[in-house]
C-alpha positions as CSV (number, residue, x, y, z in Angstrom):
1,M,129.3,239.1,-46.7
2,N,129.3,235.7,-44.8
3,E,126.2,236.6,-43.5
4,Y,126.6,233.7,-40.1
5,L,129.6,236.2,-38.9
6,L,127.0,239.1,-38.1
7,F,125.7,236.7,-35.0
8,Y,126.7,237.6,-31.7
9,K,128.3,235.4,-29.0
10,K,129.7,236.5,-25.7
11,R,131.1,234.7,-22.4
12,I,128.9,234.5,-19.3
13,D,130.4,234.9,-16.0
14,V,129.6,231.4,-13.8
15,K,130.6,233.6,-10.8
16,R,127.4,235.0,-10.5
17,R,123.6,235.4,-11.4
18,T,123.3,236.6,-15.1
19,R,123.5,240.3,-15.7
20,E,120.1,240.0,-18.4
21,R,116.8,238.6,-17.3
22,W,115.0,236.5,-19.6
23,D,111.0,235.8,-19.2
24,V,111.4,231.9,-20.3
25,L,114.4,229.7,-19.4
26,I,114.4,225.6,-21.4
27,S,116.8,223.7,-19.9
28,A,117.2,219.7,-20.6
29,Y,117.6,217.8,-16.9
30,N,120.8,216.1,-16.4
31,S,122.8,215.1,-13.8
32,S,126.1,216.8,-14.8
33,E,127.3,219.9,-12.4
34,R,127.7,222.1,-15.3
35,V,124.0,221.9,-16.1
36,K,122.4,222.5,-12.5
37,R,124.5,225.5,-12.0
38,L,124.2,227.6,-15.3
39,H,120.2,226.6,-14.7
40,A,120.6,228.3,-11.0
41,L,122.7,231.6,-12.6
42,V,120.3,232.1,-15.2
43,D,118.2,235.1,-14.1
44,A,114.4,234.4,-15.5
45,Q,110.7,234.4,-14.9
46,E,109.8,230.6,-15.6
47,K,112.0,228.4,-15.6
48,H,111.7,224.8,-17.0
49,W,113.3,221.5,-17.2
50,I,112.5,219.3,-19.9
51,L,113.6,215.5,-18.8
52,L,114.3,213.7,-22.2
53,P,113.2,209.9,-21.7
54,E,117.2,208.8,-22.9
55,Y,118.1,209.6,-19.7
56,K,115.7,207.2,-18.2
57,Y,115.1,209.4,-14.9
58,E,112.6,207.7,-12.2
59,Q,109.9,209.6,-10.1
60,N,111.9,209.7,-7.4
61,E,115.2,211.1,-9.2
62,R,113.2,214.5,-11.1
63,P,113.8,217.9,-9.7
64,P,111.3,219.5,-7.6
65,S,109.5,222.3,-9.4
66,N,108.4,222.9,-13.6
67,A,110.2,219.2,-14.5
68,H,108.2,218.6,-17.5
69,V,108.7,214.8,-18.3
70,G,109.5,213.9,-22.5
71,A,107.4,210.9,-23.7
72,G,107.2,210.2,-26.9
73,E,109.3,207.7,-29.6
74,D,110.7,210.6,-31.4
75,E,112.0,214.2,-30.8
76,E,109.5,215.9,-32.6
77,V,106.3,214.5,-30.3
78,V,108.8,214.8,-27.3
79,M,109.6,218.5,-27.8
80,S,105.8,219.3,-29.3
81,A,104.4,218.0,-26.2
82,F,106.6,220.2,-24.1
83,I,106.2,223.6,-25.9
84,D,102.5,223.3,-25.4
85,A,103.0,222.7,-22.1
86,I,104.7,226.2,-21.2
87,G,102.4,227.6,-23.5
88,G,102.6,230.6,-25.3
89,L,106.0,231.9,-26.6
90,A,105.8,234.4,-29.2
91,G,106.4,237.6,-28.4
92,R,108.5,236.4,-25.2
93,R,112.3,236.8,-24.7
94,V,113.2,233.4,-24.3
95,V,116.3,231.9,-23.6
96,V,117.6,227.9,-24.2
97,D,120.6,226.3,-21.8
98,I,121.8,223.8,-24.5
99,T,124.1,221.9,-22.3
100,G,122.2,218.6,-21.0
101,F,120.5,218.6,-24.2
102,I,121.1,215.7,-26.9
103,N,122.0,217.0,-30.5
104,S,119.3,215.6,-31.7
105,Y,116.8,217.6,-29.7
106,V,119.1,220.7,-29.9
107,I,118.2,220.3,-33.3
108,V,114.5,220.1,-33.3
109,L,113.7,222.6,-30.8
110,L,115.4,225.4,-33.1
111,A,113.1,224.7,-36.1
112,M,110.1,224.4,-33.6
113,L,110.8,227.9,-31.5
114,G,110.8,229.7,-35.0
115,Q,107.3,227.5,-35.8
116,R,105.8,228.9,-32.9
117,G,106.6,232.6,-33.1
118,V,109.6,233.0,-31.7
119,T,112.0,235.2,-34.1
120,R,115.3,235.4,-31.2
121,V,116.4,233.1,-29.1
122,D,119.5,233.3,-26.9
123,V,121.4,229.8,-26.1
124,L,123.4,229.1,-24.0
125,Y,126.2,226.3,-23.2
126,G,128.3,225.8,-20.8
127,E,131.8,224.1,-21.3
128,P,133.0,221.4,-19.2
129,E,136.3,221.6,-17.1
130,R,137.3,218.1,-18.3
131,Y,135.2,214.7,-19.5
132,L,135.1,211.9,-16.8
133,N,136.9,209.6,-18.2
134,S,139.0,211.4,-21.1
135,E,138.7,210.4,-24.9
136,R,136.9,206.9,-23.7
137,T,133.9,209.3,-22.0
138,R,131.2,207.9,-23.1
139,F,128.0,209.7,-24.0
140,S,125.2,207.2,-25.7
141,G,124.7,203.7,-24.6
142,E,125.8,201.3,-27.5
143,D,122.4,200.4,-28.6
144,V,122.0,202.2,-31.7
145,L,118.6,201.9,-32.8
146,Q,118.6,203.2,-36.4
147,V,120.2,205.7,-38.1
148,R,117.5,208.4,-39.6
149,Q,116.6,211.6,-40.6
150,V,115.8,214.2,-37.9
151,F,112.3,215.3,-38.5
152,G,111.6,218.5,-40.0
153,F,115.3,218.3,-41.5
154,E,114.2,215.7,-44.1
155,G,115.9,216.5,-47.5
156,V,114.2,215.9,-50.8
157,H,116.7,213.5,-52.3
158,T,117.2,211.6,-55.6
159,N,117.8,208.6,-56.6
160,D,121.0,209.1,-58.0
161,T,123.3,208.3,-55.0
162,S,126.9,208.6,-56.8
163,K,127.9,211.7,-56.1
164,D,126.6,211.4,-52.3
165,L,128.1,213.7,-49.8
166,L,128.2,213.1,-45.9
167,V,129.1,215.8,-43.9
168,I,130.3,215.1,-40.0
169,A,131.2,216.9,-37.0
170,V,133.3,214.1,-35.2
171,G,133.5,213.9,-31.6
172,Y,134.2,211.5,-29.0
173,D,131.2,208.8,-29.4
174,W,133.2,206.6,-32.3
175,K,130.5,204.3,-32.0
176,L,127.9,206.7,-33.6
177,V,130.6,208.1,-35.9
178,S,130.9,204.2,-37.5
179,E,127.2,203.7,-37.5
180,V,126.4,207.2,-39.5
181,A,129.2,206.3,-41.7
182,A,128.4,202.9,-42.5
183,S,124.8,204.0,-43.2
184,K,126.3,206.4,-46.2
185,E,129.0,204.1,-47.2
186,H,129.4,205.2,-50.8
187,A,129.1,209.1,-50.0
188,K,132.1,210.8,-50.0
189,K,132.9,211.6,-46.5
190,V,134.5,215.2,-45.2
191,Q,134.7,215.5,-41.2
192,I,134.9,218.6,-39.2
193,F,136.6,218.4,-35.8
194,G,136.0,220.7,-33.1
195,L,139.4,223.3,-33.4
196,P,140.0,224.8,-31.0
197,S,138.4,222.6,-28.7
198,L,136.5,223.7,-25.1
199,R,139.6,222.6,-23.4
200,P,142.8,222.3,-24.7
201,D,143.2,218.7,-24.1
202,M,139.7,217.8,-25.8
203,Y,141.0,218.0,-29.3
204,Q,144.1,215.7,-28.9
205,E,141.0,213.4,-26.8
206,S,138.7,213.6,-29.8
207,L,141.5,212.6,-32.3
208,L,142.2,209.3,-30.3
209,R,138.4,208.4,-30.5
210,S,138.0,209.2,-34.2
211,R,141.1,206.9,-35.2
212,M,139.0,204.3,-34.2
213,V,136.1,204.9,-36.8
214,A,138.9,204.8,-39.7
215,E,137.9,201.5,-41.2
216,A,133.8,202.6,-41.5
217,L,135.0,205.9,-43.2
218,G,137.5,204.4,-45.8
219,P,140.3,205.2,-47.3
220,E,139.1,208.8,-47.2
221,A,140.1,208.9,-43.3
222,S,143.1,210.0,-43.9
223,D,142.9,212.0,-47.0
224,P,143.8,215.9,-45.5
225,R,141.6,217.0,-48.3
226,N,138.5,215.7,-46.7
227,F,139.7,217.2,-43.0
228,Q,137.6,220.7,-41.9
229,Y,137.9,222.4,-39.0
230,A,135.3,224.6,-36.9
231,P,135.3,225.9,-32.8
232,A,133.9,223.7,-30.7
233,S,132.3,226.2,-29.2
234,D,131.3,228.6,-32.5
235,P,127.9,228.0,-33.7
236,F,128.1,230.4,-36.5
237,V,131.5,229.7,-38.1
238,T,130.6,226.2,-37.9
239,A,127.3,227.1,-39.7
240,S,129.9,229.0,-42.3
241,V,132.4,226.4,-42.2
242,V,129.0,223.5,-43.3
243,S,128.0,225.9,-45.9
244,A,131.2,226.2,-47.7
245,I,131.5,222.6,-48.0
246,V,128.3,222.4,-49.4
247,R,128.8,225.1,-51.9
248,G,131.6,223.2,-53.1
249,H,130.2,220.1,-53.6
250,R,127.0,221.2,-55.7
251,D,129.3,223.1,-57.4
252,E,130.6,220.6,-58.8
253,Y,127.4,218.1,-58.7
254,P,124.6,220.5,-58.3
255,R,121.9,217.5,-57.7
256,A,124.2,215.3,-55.4
257,N,122.3,214.2,-51.8
258,V,124.2,215.9,-49.1
259,Y,123.8,214.6,-45.5
260,L,124.6,216.0,-42.4
261,S,125.5,214.5,-39.1
262,P,126.7,216.7,-36.1
263,L,128.0,214.3,-33.8
264,S,130.2,216.5,-31.5
265,T,129.4,219.2,-29.2
266,K,125.6,220.7,-28.9
267,V,127.2,223.8,-30.1
268,Q,128.2,222.8,-33.4
269,A,124.9,220.6,-33.4
270,L,123.2,224.4,-33.3
271,G,125.5,225.9,-35.9
272,F,124.4,222.4,-38.6
273,A,120.8,223.4,-37.7
274,L,121.2,227.2,-38.3
275,Y,122.7,226.4,-41.7
276,Y,120.0,223.9,-42.5
277,L,116.8,226.4,-41.3
278,R,118.6,229.1,-43.8
279,E,120.0,227.5,-46.6
280,C,118.7,223.5,-46.9
281,Q,114.8,223.9,-47.0
282,N,113.4,222.0,-49.2
283,T,116.6,220.7,-50.7
284,A,118.3,217.4,-51.7
285,T,119.9,217.7,-47.8
286,S,119.2,216.0,-44.7
287,I,120.7,216.1,-41.1
288,I,120.5,212.4,-40.2
289,Y,121.3,211.5,-36.4
290,P,121.9,207.5,-35.0
291,L,119.3,206.7,-32.4
292,C,120.1,206.0,-29.4
293,G,117.6,204.0,-26.6
294,T,119.7,205.5,-23.4
295,Y,122.2,208.4,-22.9
296,S,124.9,208.9,-20.0
297,R,123.1,211.3,-17.7
298,E,126.6,212.7,-16.4
299,T,129.8,212.7,-18.1
300,S,131.8,216.1,-17.0
301,E,133.0,217.8,-13.6
302,G,132.7,221.3,-13.3
303,L,131.8,224.1,-14.9
304,A,134.8,225.9,-16.7
305,S,132.5,229.1,-18.5
306,A,129.8,229.8,-20.4
307,W,128.6,230.6,-23.5
308,Q,125.5,233.4,-25.2
309,F,124.6,233.1,-28.8
310,V,122.3,235.2,-30.2
311,V,120.0,233.0,-32.8
312,E,117.7,235.2,-35.0
313,L,115.3,233.0,-36.4
314,T,114.2,235.7,-39.2
315,S,115.5,236.1,-42.5
316,E,118.1,238.5,-41.7
317,P,120.6,237.9,-38.5
318,S,120.3,240.7,-35.8
319,Q,123.0,244.0,-35.9
320,K,122.6,243.9,-32.3
321,D,126.1,244.3,-30.4
322,L,126.1,242.0,-26.7
323,S,128.5,243.9,-25.6
């Protein structure tokens, strides 16, 4: 049985306060309407904002209460200080709204919660009605500083790079996809497209952007055998798809280095992280991400719908039904 399909998700009614109540809500602040609305809808005893340094908020632009200013050169430092500031989380009902997070922070936060004794976390994500500039929407700045492994998701790699595999979840940021592809020039490249997409028109918009990276991806970019699909709003199916891709490659090349790069939705980034934590630790597998100095504070309009995902940070997925 596919263990990822034992996890549960459900839609949230975005027209009223959540029925469930949590002890702690963790959200990343940005200027998007969906981030602020979902934060207000969640019923939690404590609500904490983290201001990621890449958004460059000045003091007079910050939310009035429970705002922790992230400072540091990498995700590990920023998130570790933030969780320390909140205090003990073990044994408490924790919910994380990943809507305003940057993908690399989603990945690091999931691992850190497990390390701090959180065995189950509910994860929320608010879908936009539309992106501000359709396929031309810019989520990150053009200043890609480097492509590197995400802290805590570094693999034990071999020197033989002849059979390397790079799995990229393709999103709108063609510049990021291009940088990651160029960093693993000789690796076999498999693209994961978000299908179904968050909204009906977003898949076509993503394809329009992905054509701009064809040169960086090389001849494999147009080979349908290297295309895979996973729902943009389902981390568990995403994890299952990534697992199957890597397993198939390693069946043929057991010592191959594998690099994973989730450059699409935060939900798919969550799926990549979940797969890695359950199957890839202490292997020749890394999650790599292009680091940018700045990210756009506001990229979308409206809150179309929202999802709740139950993520078990133990060895076995939960059997509890949310319905």
